[in-house]
C-alpha positions in Angstrom: -0.5 -14.4 -25.9 0.6 -14.6 -22.1 -0.6 -11.0 -21.5 -1.3 -11.8 -17.8 2.4 -11.7 -17.4 3.1 -8.5 -19.0 3.8 -5.2 -17.5 1.5 -2.3 -17.5 3.9 -0.3 -19.5 4.0 -3.3 -22.2 0.2 -3.6 -22.2 -0.7 0.0 -22.7 2.1 0.3 -25.6 0.9 -2.8 -27.3 -3.0 -1.7 -27.0 -1.6 1.7 -28.5 0.2 0.2 -31.2 -2.6 -2.4 -32.1 -0.7 -5.4 -31.5 -3.5 -6.5 -29.4 -7.0 -5.4 -28.1 -7.7 -4.1 -24.6 -10.8 -6.8 -24.8 -8.1 -9.7 -25.3 -5.9 -8.1 -22.5 -9.0 -8.0 -19.9 -10.6 -11.5 -20.8 -6.7 -13.1 -20.4 -6.5 -11.4 -16.9 -10.1 -12.6 -15.9 -9.5 -15.8 -16.9 -6.4 -15.8 -14.9 -8.0 -14.4 -11.7 -10.7 -17.4 -12.0 -7.8 -20.0 -12.3 -5.8 -18.9 -9.3 -7.9 -17.0 -7.0 -9.8 -19.8 -5.6 -6.3 -20.7 -3.9 -5.1 -17.3 -3.4 -8.1 -15.3 -2.1 -6.9 -12.0 -3.3 -10.2 -10.6 -4.6 -13.3 -9.6 -2.9 -15.2 -8.4 -6.0 -14.4 -9.3 -9.5 -16.1 -6.5 -11.8 -16.1 -8.8 -15.1 -18.8 -7.1 -17.0 -17.7 -3.6 -16.1 -14.1 -4.4 -17.0 -15.1 -5.8 -20.4 -17.2 -2.6 -21.0 -14.3 -0.5 -20.3 -12.0 -2.3 -22.4 -14.3 -2.2 -25.2 -14.3 1.7 -24.8 -10.8 1.8 -25.0 -10.8 -0.2 -28.5 -13.4 2.0 -29.9 -11.2 4.9 -29.2 -8.2 3.5 -30.6 -10.2 2.3 -33.8 -11.9 5.8 -34.0 -8.2 7.3 -34.0 -8.9 9.2 -30.7 -6.2 9.8 -28.0 -6.0 7.4 -25.3 -4.5 7.6 -21.9 -1.3 6.3 -20.5 -2.6 3.4 -19.0 -4.9 2.3 -21.9 -6.4 -1.0 -21.4 -4.1 -1.8 -18.5 -6.3 -4.2 -15.7 -6.0 -2.6 -12.3 -7.2 -3.8 -8.8 -8.3 -1.6 -6.1 -8.1 -2.2 -2.6 -11.4 -2.5 -1.0 -11.5 0.7 0.8 -11.6 3.1 -1.8 -15.1 4.1 -3.2 -16.1 2.8 -6.6 -19.3 4.3 -8.1 -21.9 1.2 -8.1 -19.2 -1.4 -7.2 -19.3 -2.9 -3.5 -16.8 -1.3 -1.4 -16.4 -3.3 2.1 -13.3 -2.4 3.9 -13.4 -6.3 4.4 -15.8 -5.6 7.3 -19.3 -6.9 7.9 -20.1 -3.2 9.0 -20.0 -2.2 5.3 -20.8 -5.7 3.8 -23.4 -4.2 1.5 -22.2 -0.8 1.0 -22.4 0.4 -2.6 -20.8 4.1 -3.0 -22.5 6.6 -5.3 -19.2 8.3 -6.5 -15.8 7.1 -7.1 -12.6 8.0 -5.1 -10.2 10.8 -6.9 -7.4 7.7 -7.4 -10.4 5.8 -9.5 -11.4 8.6 -11.4 -7.9 9.3 -12.5 -7.4 5.9 -13.4 -10.3 5.8 -15.4 -9.1 9.2 -17.1 -5.9 7.4 -18.0 -8.1 4.3 -19.6 -7.0 1.8 -17.2 -9.7 -1.0 -16.5 -11.0 -1.7 -13.1 -11.1 -5.2 -12.9 -11.8 -5.8 -9.0 -11.4 -5.2 -5.5 -8.9 -6.8 -3.5 -9.0 -8.0 0.1 -7.5 -6.5 3.1 -7.3 -6.6 6.8 -10.7 -5.1 8.2 -10.6 -1.1 7.8 -7.1 -1.6 7.2 -5.9 -2.8 10.7 -3.6 -5.5 10.4 0.0 -6.8 9.0 -1.4 -9.9 7.6 -4.8 -9.8 5.9 -5.9 -12.5 8.2 -8.3 -10.0 9.8 -10.6 -9.8 6.9 -14.4 -10.6 7.7 -14.7 -12.5 4.5 -11.6 -14.3 3.6 -7.9 -15.0 4.2 -5.5 -14.0 1.5 -2.6 -16.4 1.1 1.0 -15.4 0.0 1.5 -16.5 -3.8 5.1 -17.3 -2.9 4.1 -20.1 -0.4 0.6 -20.3 0.2 0.9 -21.6 4.1 2.0 -18.0 4.8 0.6 -14.5 5.0 1.0 -12.1 1.9 1.5 -9.2 4.8 -1.2 -6.4 5.4 -3.2 -4.5 5.3 -3.2 -4.1 1.7 -2.3 -8.1 1.2 -4.8 -8.6 -1.3 -3.4 -6.0 -3.6 0.1 -7.4 -3.2 -0.9 -11.0 -3.7 -2.8 -10.2 -7.0 0.5 -8.7 -8.3 2.5 -11.5 -7.4 0.4 -14.2 -8.7 0.2 -12.5 -12.1 -3.4 -11.9 -11.8 -3.0 -8.1 -12.6 0.0 -5.9 -13.5 -0.7 -3.1 -11.1 -3.0 -2.4 -8.2 -3.7 0.1 -5.7 -3.2 -0.1 -2.0 -3.3 2.2 1.2 -0.7 2.7 3.5 -1.0 3.9 7.2 2.1 2.5 8.7 3.7 0.1 6.2 0.5 -1.4 4.6 1.7 -1.1 1.0 5.5 -1.7 1.7 5.4 -4.4 4.0 3.2 -6.9 1.9 5.2 -5.9 -1.1 8.4 -7.0 0.7 6.3 -10.1 1.7 5.2 -10.9 -1.7 8.2 -9.7 -3.8 6.7 -7.1 -5.5 7.2 -3.3 -5.6 5.3 -1.0 -3.3 5.5 2.8 -3.2 3.9 5.0 -0.6 4.1 8.5 -2.0 4.7 11.7 0.2 1.6 12.8 2.4 -0.7 14.7 0.3 0.7 13.9 -3.1 -2.2 11.7 -4.1 -5.7 12.5 -2.9 -7.3 10.8 -0.1 -11.0 11.8 -1.3 -12.9 8.5 -1.4 -10.6 6.6 0.8 -12.3 5.2 3.7 -10.2 6.7 6.7 -8.4 4.7 9.2 -5.7 7.3 10.6 -6.4 10.6 8.5 -2.8 12.1 9.2 -1.4 8.9 8.1 -3.3 7.2 5.5 -1.6 7.4 1.9 -2.7 5.9 -1.2 0.2 4.2 -3.5 0.6 1.5 -6.4 1.7 -2.2 -6.3 3.6 -3.3 -9.4 6.2 -5.8 -10.5 8.5 -3.4 -11.9 9.7 0.1 -10.7 8.8 1.6 -14.2 5.1 0.2 -13.9 4.9 2.0 -10.3 6.4 5.4 -11.7 3.7 5.2 -14.5 1.1 4.6 -11.7 2.1 7.7 -9.7 2.1 10.1 -12.6 -1.8 8.7 -13.1 -2.9 9.5 -9.7 -0.9 12.5 -8.4 -2.2 15.8 -8.5 -3.9 18.4 -6.6 -7.4 17.8 -5.4 -9.9 20.4 -4.2 -12.0 17.8 -2.5 -8.9 16.8 -0.2 -7.9 19.6 2.4 -4.6 17.8 2.8 -3.7 17.9 -0.9 -0.3 19.2 -1.9 -0.6 22.8 -3.3 2.8 23.2 -4.9 4.3 22.1 -8.1 4.1 18.3 -9.4 6.6 16.3 -11.1 5.3 16.0 -14.6 7.0 12.6 -15.3 8.8 10.1 -13.5 9.3 7.5 -16.3 11.2 9.8 -18.6 13.9 10.2 -15.8 14.2 6.5 -15.0 17.5 4.9 -16.4 19.9 7.5 -15.5 22.8 6.7 -13.4 23.2 7.1 -9.8 26.7 8.0 -9.5 27.2 10.5 -6.6 23.8 9.9 -4.8 24.3 10.2 -0.8 22.6 7.3 0.9 22.2 6.9 4.6 21.9 3.6 6.8 20.7 4.3 10.0 22.3 1.6 12.6 19.1 1.5 14.7 17.8 -0.6 11.5 20.3 -3.3 12.5 19.6 -4.0 15.9 18.0 -7.2 17.8 14.8 -8.5 16.0 16.2 -8.4 12.7 16.3 -11.7 10.7 19.8 -12.7 9.9 19.0 -13.4 6.1 17.3 -10.2 5.9 20.5 -8.4 7.2 22.8 -10.4 4.8 20.4 -9.5 1.7 20.2 -5.8 2.7 24.1 -5.6 3.2 24.7 -7.1 -0.2 22.1 -4.5 -1.8 24.3 -1.9 0.0 27.3 -3.3 -1.9 25.3 -3.1 -5.2 24.6 0.4 -4.5 28.2 1.4 -3.9 28.9 -0.4 -7.1 26.8 2.0 -8.8 28.5 4.6 -7.6 26.5 5.7 -4.5 28.0 7.0 -1.2 26.8 4.9 1.5 27.3 5.7 5.1 26.2 4.5 8.5 24.4 7.3 10.6 22.1 7.2 13.6 18.4 7.9 13.7 17.8 7.7 17.6 14.2 8.3 17.8 13.8 5.2 14.9 13.6 2.7 17.7 10.6 4.2 19.6 8.3 4.9 16.6 6.0 2.0 17.1 4.4 3.1 20.6 3.8 6.8 19.2 2.5 5.3 16.0 -0.3 3.0 17.6 -1.5 5.7 19.9 -1.6 8.5 17.1 -3.3 5.9 14.7 -5.7 4.3 17.1 -6.9 7.7 18.3 -7.6 8.6 14.8 -9.2 5.2 14.2 -11.6 5.6 17.2 -12.6 9.1 15.9 -13.1 8.1 12.3 -15.2 4.9 13.1 -17.4 6.7 15.4 -19.8 7.2 12.4 -20.7 3.6 12.3 -23.1 3.6 14.8 -26.0 1.4 12.9 -28.0 4.4 12.3 -27.0 6.2 9.4 -25.7 3.6 7.1 -23.9 0.2 7.5 -24.7 -2.7 9.5 -27.6 -2.7 12.0 -28.3 -5.0 14.6 -31.6 -6.7 14.5 -32.3 -6.9 18.3 -32.3 -3.7 20.6 -34.6 -1.8 22.7 -33.3 1.6 22.6 -30.9 3.7 20.7 -27.9 3.2 23.0 -28.5 -0.6 22.7 -28.8 -0.3 18.9 -25.1 1.7 18.6 -23.9 -1.0 21.2 -24.9 -4.0 19.6 -24.5 -3.0 15.9 -20.8 -2.0 16.5 -20.2 -5.2 18.7 -21.6 -7.6 16.1 -19.9 -6.0 13.0 -16.5 -4.9 14.1 -13.7 -7.6 14.0 -11.5 -8.4 17.1 -8.6 -6.1 15.7 -10.6 -3.3 15.1 -12.1 -3.3 18.5 -9.0 -3.3 20.0 -7.6 -0.3 18.2 -10.9 1.6 18.9 -10.6 0.8 22.9 -6.9 2.1 22.7 -7.6 5.0 20.9 -10.5 5.9 23.1 -8.4 5.3 26.2 -5.6 7.7 24.7 -7.9 10.3 24.0 -9.9 10.3 27.5 -9.9 13.0 30.1 -6.9 12.5 32.2 -5.0 10.5 29.6 -4.8 12.9 26.7 -1.6 14.4 27.6 0.1 11.5 29.0 -0.5 9.6 25.7 -1.8 11.4 22.8 -0.1 14.4 23.3 3.2 12.9 24.2 2.9 10.8 21.0 2.6 14.2 19.0 5.8 15.6 20.6 7.6 12.5 19.7 6.3 12.8 16.1 7.9 16.4 15.8 11.2 15.1 17.3 11.3 12.3 14.7 10.3 14.6 12.1 13.3 16.9 13.1 15.6 13.9 12.9 14.6 13.0 9.5 15.2 16.7 8.2 18.8 16.7 9.7 19.3 13.5 7.8 18.0 14.9 4.5 20.3 17.6 4.9 23.3 15.7 4.1 21.9 12.6 2.3 19.3 12.0 -0.8 18.1 8.8 0.7 17.5 6.7 3.6 18.2 2.7 2.8 17.3 -0.3 5.4 15.1 -3.5 5.4 11.3 -3.0 4.7 10.6 -5.8 7.2 12.6 -7.4 10.2 10.9 -10.7 9.5 10.1 -12.9 6.5 6.6 -13.9 5.5 5.4 -15.8 8.6 2.9 -18.6 8.8 -0.9 -18.3 8.6 -2.3 -18.2 12.2 1.5 -17.8 13.7 1.2 -14.5 15.3 -2.7 -14.2 15.7 -2.6 -14.8 19.4 0.2 -12.1 20.0 -0.7 -8.9 18.7 2.7 -7.2 19.8 4.5 -9.5 17.8 2.2 -8.8 14.8 2.8 -4.9 15.5 6.2 -5.7 15.1 6.3 -6.4 11.5 5.7 -2.8 10.9 8.6 -1.3 13.2 10.8 -0.2 10.0 7.7 1.4 7.9 5.7 3.2 10.7 8.3 6.1 10.9 7.8 7.2 7.6 4.2 7.7 7.8 4.6 9.5 11.1 7.0 11.9 9.3 5.0 12.0 6.0 7.7 11.3 3.6 7.9 8.9 0.5 9.3 5.4 0.5 9.5 2.4 -1.5 10.0 -1.5 -1.1 11.7 -3.2 -3.7 12.8 -7.0 -3.9 16.3 -7.4 -2.9 16.9 -11.3 -2.5 15.6 -14.5 -1.2 15.8 -16.5 2.1 17.2 -20.1 1.9 13.5 -21.3 1.8 13.0 -18.8 -1.4 10.9 -16.3 0.6 11.2 -12.9 -0.8 13.1 -10.1 1.0 12.4 -6.4 0.8 14.5 -3.3 0.6 13.2 -0.1 1.8 14.3 3.4 0.2 13.2 6.4 2.1 13.3 9.9 0.4 12.5 13.6 1.9 9.0 15.2 1.2 8.1 15.0 -2.7 11.8 13.3 -3.0 9.7 10.5 -5.2 12.1 11.0 -8.4 15.0 10.3 -6.3 13.5 7.0 -4.7 12.2 5.9 -8.3 15.7 6.7 -9.8 17.7 4.7 -7.3 15.2 1.7 -7.3 15.0 1.5 -10.9 19.1 1.4 -11.0 19.2 -1.2 -8.5 16.3 -3.2 -10.1 18.1 -3.2 -13.3 21.4 -4.0 -11.8 20.4 -7.2 -9.7 17.6 -8.5 -12.3 16.2 -10.6 -9.6 13.8 -13.4 -10.7 11.1 -14.4 -8.2 
């Protein structure tokens, strides 16, 4: 049984119908992880004993005739910035190397409530700051499509785990593209939901007004299934959406998208976009037109200026959020110090990596007296303008279409010496987080070297159903094999 190549949908269905057991599924995936992860480096922690115990509980429920959840027996991996009760949660940082949370993040609770099996914690850029998963304090994750290249970031471990068939689904977090960009680089599906649709309780914060948790999967159907499981109001999260939630996404997939109105911003096709990516996206546009969608070119003037505003706002929020790691209350503590000021300075200097220090310094500067209005306040004003332009587009169109990344997966080490070049890999994704709308990245082609190309579909607030319907229709039409 090649269970490690099955979708989450097929696994949960097969277990519920007693075609195979949850223990068999989990054992198969653990074997696959042990065979491949030495080369890929997607996992920081493998929860073998805990996963098998959860699988046995699922099998006991089924043998006893009790109802099971929609993810019964499905192995899932969690990005290592989401708290897991009794399981090490490091944020890929020396600062939290030995941190074991006493509680689960809401999304972990919800997966367990649906009888998913938590099989491990995945690697990431330290505190989710990076676009390549090279900033981890513990290991560099490689792209399963070409192990000389990065898997993207910061959720590169989660994307690589799915692309390498080690698990059918994973969770990542997306602050400026950290789900969608690695999904594009690894040739998998990555969904960033509307801000507030999925609880952030238990997510170790990077940028609190930008962070959102979402799924990786091989298929759009599996992402829809995962979203059904993890979404919902949470009283422990003050930013949790208080309105009505879509009860099912999976039931609405498969419907035609004839008449759907899709906008393509011309700003997405300016200098810096790889020619092969542009060609794949243009072919995708033809595919959507063939499916009956109406596609128009539009202008989104502020889109090209989002990068600067994003790095000011996200770094300011990071500076504030990471101030709690002072070597006193919890986390890493320096051994040699003479007073409390030196303790804090040495602990932070020794435990934070280069990229985290860079963002803290940038954010602290932007928030400092005399510069707040010039930088942070100005960036927030830009954010409001950008939101208004998105609202104008969605008055006339259902979706916005464009490339996920301007570049193909780059070589490991290729961009480490130039942070700006690294940041430019997120130029098409960060605007989505600034506005708080949902977006998905789906594979749409290959380069001449066989590297994946990602297509991004952006929807209005709480427009996940539209996005998933369009993505599923496209996926079924092109039937791309990676």
